Phi, psi and omega in degrees: 000321178295328183287339175295333184268002173271107187204167175294153174299158173297337180257007178306118171234102186296335180219128174224124177242131179223143178224129177233159175210167172214138187210126173273125186294146186281039182240153176106182183303125180078008179253177185285328181235149181053050188271008177208165172079202180292329180297319183293318182291326184278312186271342187285149172089358181283142171229159180228146174215160176201164177226122177257132179234136169232121184237125178296156181288157185258158181288154178217160189264136169259136183235160177222172178296134177271012182299330178288336184284318188056044177225141181288134175064027178259146180249131182262149173234153183285177174267133172273128187241002179193178178294144183268120178258132175274118179269323177083014182287156174232140178093160182307133182085354180235080189296149176290312176245155180286115182287348175290354178276001182232151179221151176289157181277122178254349180269118185299145177075011181241152179265152172298161186265003178280128177282171179290143178044048179281344181236156180245143177283193185283151171289168173214149179234152182207151176219119176256143190225143177224145174222129187209156178217136177253134179244152170239084181289333174228168185295319183255016181238129174240127177245125177242123176261134180214154175234125179246141177233112172276131183054062181314309182276003175064040182288123177290140180249102187274148178286169178297151176298160176289124186262001184277112180303329186274357178279145174295341179257026182306131176063027180241134177274118186241006182208161176230160176298150178274068177221052179289171187300141180219139179251140177229133175249138182221155178223124185245129177251130175233136182211000000 
């Protein structure tokens, strides 16, 4: 029983890839395009930056009814009866993992053979984007206008599948994180 509790922590994330950049657009004085006149004043000085993230899924716990244990404050797990196949489904009726690989514990007083945090939830990707320009209306005053977009492509980041064996949605993802695309406009003064 003790070896079943040896497992990754619920917040364990084995792989995180992040890449960021900052780029000054090629418009304005001294640049390739729109290097003079009104176009240079309007288009010059803009910069863009972004952060791309790819994050591996986190582990989650499978549980079963504790009625067969007849023990106070003990958590039951199901039995794994076959190989676990990742199906990748999202939404009710489309399991993320094959639920037929698990069965309820039927022998009274015994624990299921599934260990703690034995499966991982879905991976996620994200791209945050910024566009900004700095002006100098006075020698000692700097004004920066910026537009930031969190989750620019509005990529859904799904929660872990339901790990409760007694649920009709066992191993199904039925919700997503509340981190949809958001825009923010900002004005920064430095003096």
